[in-house]
DRENKE-960527 format. One line per field, with one value per residue (C-alpha): x, y, z; residue in three letters. Coordinates in steps of 0.25 Angstrom, whole numbers, plus 2048, in hexadecimal, padded with zeros to 3 digits. Each point is the difference from the previous one (the first is absolute). Layout:
<atoms>
east X,...;
north Y,...;
up Z,...;
rest ALA,...;
</atoms>
This chain:
<atoms>
east 9A5,7F3,7F7,7F7,80C,804,7F2,7FD,80D,7FA,7F6,802,7FF,7F8,80B,806,7F4,7FD,80F,802,7F5,803,810,7FA,7F8,80A,806,7F4,7F8,80E,804,7F1,802,80D,7F8,7F6,80A,809,7F4,7F9,80D,805,80B,7FE,7F3,7F4,7F7,7F7,7F2,7FB,7F2,7FF,807,80E,7FF,7F6,809,80D,7F6,7F7,810,806,7F6,7F8,80B,80D,7FF,7F4,808,80B,7F5,7F8,80C,806,7F2,7FD,80E,7FF,7F1,7FF,80D,7FB,7F5,804,7F6,801,809,7F9,7FF,802,7F2,800,809,805,7F2,802,80F,7FA,7F2,80A,809,7F7,7F9,811,802,7F2,803,80B,7FA,7F4,809,803,7F1,7F6,7F6,7F9,80D,802,7F4,803,80D,7FC,7F3,80B,807,7F4,7FE,80F,7FE,7F4,805,80D,7F7,7F8,80C,806,7F1,800,80D,7F9,7F4,806,80D,7FD,807,7FE,807,7FA,802,809,7FC,7F1,806,808,7F2,7F7,80A,802,7F1,800,80C,7F6,7F5,80A,803,7F2,7FD,80A,7F9,7F4,806,806,7F2,7F9,80B,7FB,80C,7FC,803,80D,802,7FB,809,80C,7FD,7FB,80C,809,7F9,7F7,808,80E,806,7F7,806,80F,7FF,7F7,80D,80A,7F9,7FE,80E,80A,801,802,80C,805,7FF,805,80E,802,7FD,805,7F6,7F3,7F8,7F0,7F4,7F6,7F3,7FC,809,7FB,7F2,804,807,7F4,7F4,809,801,7F3,7FB,80C,7F8,7F2,804,808,7F1,7FB,808,807,80D,804,7FA,80A,80A,7F5,803,80C,808,7FB,803,810,801,7FB,80C,809,7FF,7FE,80E,807,7FA,804,80F,803,80E,802,7FA,80A,80B,7F8,7FC,7F4,7FC,802,7FA,7F3,802,803,7F5,7F7,805,7FB,7F2,804,808,7F5,7F4,809,802,7F2,7F8,80B,7FA,7F3,800,807,7F5,7F6,806,802,7F1,805,809,80D,801,810,806,7F4,802,80D,7F9,7F9,80C,807,7F7,7FF,80D,808,7F6,7F9,80C,80A,7F8,7FB,80F,805,7F4,801,80F,7FE,7F4,809,80D,7F7,7F7,80A,80A,80C,808,7F8,80B,800,80C,806,7F7,7F4,806,800,7F0,7FB,809,7FA,7F1,805,806,7F5,7F5,80B,800,7F1,7FD,80A,7F7,7F5,808,80A,7F5,809,7FF,809,7F7,7FD,80E,7FE,7F6,809,80A,7F6,7FD,80D,804,7F2,805,80E,7FB,7F5,806,80B,7F8,7F6,80B,808,7F2,7F8,808,7FD,7F0,802,80C,7FF,804,80E,7FF,7F8,7F4,7F1,7F9;
north 1DD,800,7F2,80B,804,7F0,7FD,80C,7FA,7F4,803,80B,7F6,7F2,7F7,802,7FB,7F4,7FC,7FF,7F8,7F7,7FF,7FA,7F7,7FA,7FB,7FE,7F6,7F6,800,7FB,7F6,7FB,7FD,7F9,7F8,7FD,7FB,7F8,7FA,7FC,809,807,7FD,7FC,804,80C,800,80D,803,7FF,7F7,803,803,808,809,7FF,805,80A,806,800,803,80C,801,804,806,808,809,803,801,80B,808,7FF,804,80C,805,7FC,804,80D,802,7F7,808,80E,801,804,7F9,7F7,808,7F8,801,7F5,7F6,802,7FA,7F7,7FB,800,7F7,7F7,7FD,7FE,7F7,7F7,803,7F8,7F6,7FB,802,7F9,7F3,7FE,803,7FD,803,80A,80B,7F8,806,80F,801,7FB,80B,80C,7FA,801,80F,805,7F9,808,80D,7FE,7FE,80D,808,7FC,801,80D,802,7F8,807,80F,7FF,805,7F6,7FA,7F1,7FA,7F2,7FC,807,7F8,7F4,801,806,7F5,7F5,808,7FF,7F0,7FE,808,7F5,7F5,805,802,7F1,7FE,806,7F8,7F1,805,801,7F6,7F5,7FD,7FC,808,80C,7FC,7FB,80D,808,7F9,800,80D,806,7FA,800,80B,80B,7FC,7FC,80B,80A,7FC,7FE,80E,806,7FA,802,810,802,7F8,805,80D,7FD,7F8,80B,80A,7F8,7FC,80A,7FA,7F4,803,7F9,7FD,7FC,7F8,801,7F2,7F8,80A,7FA,7F4,7FD,806,7F8,7F3,804,800,7F5,7F5,807,7FD,7F2,7FE,803,7F6,7F5,7FF,7FF,7F8,80A,80D,7FE,806,80E,7FC,7FE,80C,807,7FD,802,80E,804,7F8,809,80D,7F9,7FF,80E,809,7FB,7F6,7FE,811,802,7F5,80D,808,7F8,808,7FE,7F2,7FB,808,7F7,7F3,800,804,7F2,7F7,802,7F7,7F7,7FE,800,7F7,7F6,800,7FF,7F3,7FA,802,7FB,7F3,800,7FF,7F6,7F5,803,808,7F6,809,80B,802,80D,802,811,800,809,808,803,804,80B,804,801,800,80A,807,801,804,80D,802,801,808,80A,801,803,80A,808,801,804,80A,806,800,80A,7F3,7FC,7F7,7F6,7F2,7FE,7F0,7FE,804,7F5,7F6,803,7FE,7F4,7FA,802,7F8,7F6,7FD,800,7F5,7F9,801,7FA,7F6,7FA,7FD,7FC,7F5,7FC,7F5,7FC,80C,80B,808,803,809,806,804,804,808,807,803,807,809,803,802,80B,809,7FF,80A,806,804,804,80A,807,800,80B,808,800,80B,806,80E,7FF,800,80B,809,7FE,800,7F3;
up 667,807,7FF,7F9,7F6,7FE,7FD,7F7,7FA,7FD,7FC,7F5,7F5,7FD,7FE,80C,809,7F8,7FD,80C,803,7F6,804,80C,7F9,7F8,80D,809,7F5,7FD,810,800,7F6,804,80F,7FA,7F9,808,80A,7F4,7FD,80E,7FF,80C,809,7FD,7F6,803,800,7FA,7FE,7F3,7F3,7FF,7F2,801,80A,7F7,7F3,808,805,7F3,7F7,808,80C,7F9,7F2,801,808,7F7,7F3,809,803,7F1,7FB,808,7FD,7F0,7FF,800,7F6,7F8,7FD,802,80C,810,809,80B,80D,80C,805,7F8,7FE,812,803,7F6,804,80F,7FE,7F8,80B,809,7F6,7FD,80F,806,7F6,806,80D,7FC,7FC,80F,807,7F5,7F4,807,801,7F1,7FB,808,7F9,7F1,803,802,7F4,7F6,809,7FD,7F2,7FD,804,7F7,7F4,803,7FF,7F3,7FD,800,7F8,7F5,7FF,804,7F6,7F2,7F8,7F3,802,80C,7FC,80A,80C,7FD,7FE,80D,807,7FB,805,80E,7FF,7FF,80B,80A,7FA,803,80E,803,7FB,80A,80A,7FD,800,810,802,7F8,7FE,7F2,7F9,7F3,805,804,7F2,7FB,808,7FE,7F0,7FF,809,7F5,7F2,801,80A,801,7F2,7F9,809,7FE,7F1,7FD,809,7F9,7F1,806,806,7FC,7F1,807,809,7F5,7F6,80A,803,7F2,7F8,7F3,804,7F8,809,7FC,809,7F7,806,7FB,809,80B,7FC,7FE,80F,805,7F9,803,80F,802,7F8,809,80B,7FB,7FD,80D,806,7F6,804,7F4,802,7F2,7F8,806,7F4,7F7,806,807,7F3,7FA,80D,800,7F0,804,80B,7F8,7F4,80B,807,7F1,7F9,80F,7FE,80B,7FD,7FE,80C,80A,7FF,80B,80C,805,7F1,7FD,80B,7FE,7F2,807,80A,7F2,7F9,80B,7FC,7F3,807,809,7F8,7F6,80A,805,7F1,7FF,80D,7FE,7F0,807,809,7F4,7F9,80C,804,80B,806,7FF,807,7FE,806,80B,804,7F9,7F5,80B,809,7F3,7FE,810,803,7F3,7FA,80A,80A,7F8,7FA,80F,804,7F3,7FF,810,7FF,7F5,806,80C,7FB,7F6,80A,80B,7FA,7FE,7F2,7F9,800,806,807,804,80B,7F9,7F3,80A,805,7F0,7FE,80D,7FC,7F3,808,80A,7F3,7FC,80D,800,7F3,802,80C,7F8,7F2,807,80B,80A,80E,805,7F7,80E,7FF,7F4,806,80A,7F9,7F7,80B,806,7F3,7FF,80F,7FB,7F6,806,810,7FB,7F6,80C,809,7F5,7FB,80B,807,7F2,803,80D,7FB,7F9,7F0,800,7F5,809,7F6,807,800;
rest MET,THR,ILE,SER,GLU,GLN,TRP,HIS,THR,PHE,THR,ALA,ALA,PRO,HIS,ARG,VAL,MET,PHE,LEU,GLY,GLY,ALA,LEU,GLN,SER,ILE,ALA,VAL,MET,LEU,TRP,LEU,LEU,VAL,GLU,MET,ALA,THR,ARG,TYR,GLY,VAL,ALA,GLY,HIS,PRO,MET,ASP,TRP,PRO,VAL,LEU,PRO,GLY,ALA,VAL,HIS,GLY,TYR,LEU,MET,ILE,PHE,GLY,LEU,PHE,PRO,PHE,PHE,ILE,PHE,GLY,PHE,LEU,MET,THR,THR,TYR,PRO,ARG,TRP,MET,ASN,GLY,LYS,GLU,ILE,PRO,ALA,ARG,ARG,TYR,VAL,PRO,ALA,PHE,VAL,LEU,LEU,MET,LEU,GLY,THR,ALA,GLY,PHE,TYR,ALA,GLY,LEU,MET,THR,GLY,ARG,ILE,VAL,LEU,LEU,VAL,ALA,VAL,PHE,ALA,THR,LEU,ALA,GLY,TRP,GLY,VAL,ALA,LEU,TYR,ALA,LEU,LEU,ARG,VAL,LEU,ILE,ASP,ALA,GLN,HIS,PRO,ASP,LYS,ARG,HIS,PRO,GLN,ILE,ILE,PHE,ILE,ALA,LEU,SER,MET,GLY,TRP,CYS,SER,VAL,ALA,ALA,TYR,LEU,VAL,TRP,LEU,GLY,SER,ASP,ASN,ALA,ALA,TRP,LEU,ARG,PHE,ALA,LEU,GLN,GLY,GLY,LEU,TRP,PHE,PHE,LEU,LEU,PRO,VAL,PHE,ALA,SER,VAL,ALA,HIS,ARG,MET,ILE,PRO,PHE,PHE,THR,SER,THR,VAL,LEU,PRO,GLN,HIS,LEU,VAL,THR,ARG,PRO,LEU,TRP,ALA,TRP,TRP,THR,MET,LEU,ALA,ALA,SER,VAL,MET,HIS,GLY,LEU,LEU,GLN,LEU,ALA,ASP,ALA,ALA,ALA,TRP,LEU,TRP,VAL,CYS,ASP,ALA,PRO,LEU,ALA,ALA,ALA,ALA,PHE,TYR,LEU,THR,TYR,VAL,TRP,GLY,LEU,ARG,ARG,SER,LEU,SER,ILE,THR,MET,LEU,GLY,VAL,LEU,HIS,ILE,GLY,PHE,ALA,TRP,ILE,GLY,ILE,ALA,MET,LEU,LEU,SER,ALA,VAL,GLN,SER,PHE,ALA,SER,LEU,ILE,SER,HIS,GLY,SER,THR,PHE,ILE,TRP,GLY,LEU,ALA,PRO,LEU,HIS,ALA,LEU,THR,ILE,GLY,CYS,PHE,ALA,THR,LEU,LEU,ILE,GLY,MET,GLY,THR,ARG,VAL,THR,LEU,GLY,HIS,SER,GLY,LEU,PRO,MET,GLN,ALA,ASP,THR,LYS,VAL,LYS,LEU,MET,PHE,ALA,GLY,ILE,GLN,LEU,ALA,ALA,LEU,LEU,ARG,VAL,LEU,ALA,ASP,MET,LEU,PRO,THR,GLN,ALA,MET,HIS,TRP,LEU,TYR,PHE,ALA,ALA,ALA,ALA,ALA,TRP,LEU,ALA,CYS,PHE,ALA,PRO,TRP,ALA,SER,ARG,TYR,LEU,PRO,ILE,TYR,TRP,ARG,PRO,ARG,ALA,ASP,GLY,LYS,ALA,GLY;
</atoms>
């Protein structure tokens, strides 16, 4: 196969290019974190002198450098199918991929050189994000379908993600902490959680009813709207520095998530690994928001003097929910759109279990603080790499090979 033919195969479908970027990032983000922690805690060498605060780097890489690749790859594949629209052409998703990859690689280069390169890199990411948004917008506008609620809400959330990246760019140029705060909080509560909640609400009942046909699966809209409204309110309260009142929105969000976990049949889903991992990932939303609600209420009654679990609720959400759904949906799309059997062998099951371990270890690192808690940070990062490194090595070659069934795409 010539280079031209291989490039044609690689760019034959949006999930191929985007998932490749996401797979590479799933390794790179954790390698950077390990370097940062090893030098910060004196395990190896001296603390690194980054151009910006490590927390701002970690937040950017996880929120805007990892998840968007998988989100855009998934949505560019499913958007046309949800609305019976036209497939997105390569002339729209390939430029988006190239710009996002340039932005990602440039960001790592900027960490070693300085803010000017970081500014250019974030601008490239912003441009790539904009191109991807336009590709999805064309499908949303052109498709004639009576129900566009999920695609519309997801598009709004993606647009808020773009605004959050823009805020990060402004922060890099101005060093005004308010812009950084908006970028990170907006990225979490106006972008990531609404996207994952909406995709789960749209797809988990569908997958469940397909695999378990005797199981009646409902999709109550009130629970979805509750999660969306509560997520936005959580972000606004964070921006208002009113963490003691987060329980007002986090408790309803947790209740709605737990209700959906129950009615969607978590227990029955566990008999089928590829389905069960999606249910488990979604269940982490309820757990995370319950932890956040309890922590917030404890802060209220103690007049702000109690912050019992630190970032444990946040990592229960980002690793437990987002990363689990990411690897679950990513595996499903990769297998289903490459002509391979939709089955989870022992290695895949271990990868899924490893993500739960990584989430648990990172949550415990904040819930059980000790002088040696940084070793739990290392253990969580190692568990992450032990899952995503084999996942990437297994599925990366699929993205530049023809489909196993000989079909196009």
